[in-house]
N, C-alpha and C positions, 0 to 999 in steps of 0.2 A: 463523594456521592454519598455521604452518610446523611445527607438532608433529604435523601430521597424516599419515599414511601415504601415500605417494606412489601414490594410486590414484584412478580415475574414480569409481567408485561404492563405496558402503558399505552393508552390510546393517544391519537395525535393531539387532540385537545389538551389532555393533561399535560403532554411533552412540551407543547407550545407555552403553558403555563408557567411549567417549571424554567424553562429557558429563558421565557420572557420575550417571545416573538410570535408572530402570527403563524398559523398552520400552514399558509402558503410559502413562507420562508422555508419551514422544515422540508416541505416537498422539494423546494428548489435545491436546498442544501442536500438533500437524497442524491440528486443528480449530479451536483457538483462534486461530492465527496464520497461517491460510491456507497452510499448506505442502501441496503435492501431489507425493509423491516419485513416482517412475517405478517401474513394476512390472516384476519379471521375467516371463519366460513362465510361471513356476510360481506368480505372484502375490505373490512377496515384495517388500517395498519395498526400493527401491534409491535411496539419497540422494548426491546430488553434493556436492562439497567445499563449494559455496556453501551448501547447505542444512544442512551440519555446523557451518559458520560461524554460521549465524543460530541455531541450536540452542544452541550455546555462548554466543551473546549473550543469548538468552532465559535461559538459566540463570544468567548472571551477573545480570541485571535482577532476576529474581525472587529466586533465593537469596542473592545477595552485596548487592544494594542495596536490597532489601526493596520492591520494586515489587510492586503488584498485577497480575492478568493484564491489566485494562483499562489501567492505567498502561504495562505493558511493550508493549503493542500500541500504543499512542499514542507511545511514545518510539520504536520501530522505525519507525512512519510518519513521524514527524518526520525521523528519520536518513535515511529513504529518499527524502525531499523530497516526500512526498505532501501533506503540510500546505501546503507551499508553492505545489503546482501547484493545490490548491483554492482558496487564496488568489488565485491568479492569474486563475482562471476566474471568481472572483467580481468582482474588478476588471474583467475584460473584459465580463462581464454587465452591470455598472453603466454602463459606457461605451456598450454596445448600447441599453441602455434610454434614455440621457440622447440618443443619436443619433436613436432612435425618436420621442421626444417633439419634438425639433428638426423631424424630417420632417414629423410631423402639423401643427406650427405653421406650416410652411412651405406644406404644403397647404392649410390653412385659408385662409392669406393669399391663396394664388393663386385660390382658389375666390371669395372676396370681391372680388378684383381684377378678376376675369373677370365677375362679377355687374354690378359698377360699370361696367365697359366696355361691356356689352351693353344697360344700361337706362338 
């Protein structure tokens, strides 16, 4: 992103020119890739450098590498570590289910032991 002008925010026309697509394509990509630019008081979209970089990556995936929208979305998610986070949550859920099974077995054993002691 070093070729980007030294600015905090970019308007949609500037971003379209930098990325090499029409503004309506950027608006479509916003919906597909969950980008939510800030708005000026006049309602114009204002993109940060990070968002411009993401648009550049989307363009590379779609136009140069031949990804579909879904494939590009998945590639971006993997790059951002979202897939790894979901896998970690899945592993944690498995561990919690296993712990719950052990607690239930222990509880059943304690109930049986209490019944044996009282009777």
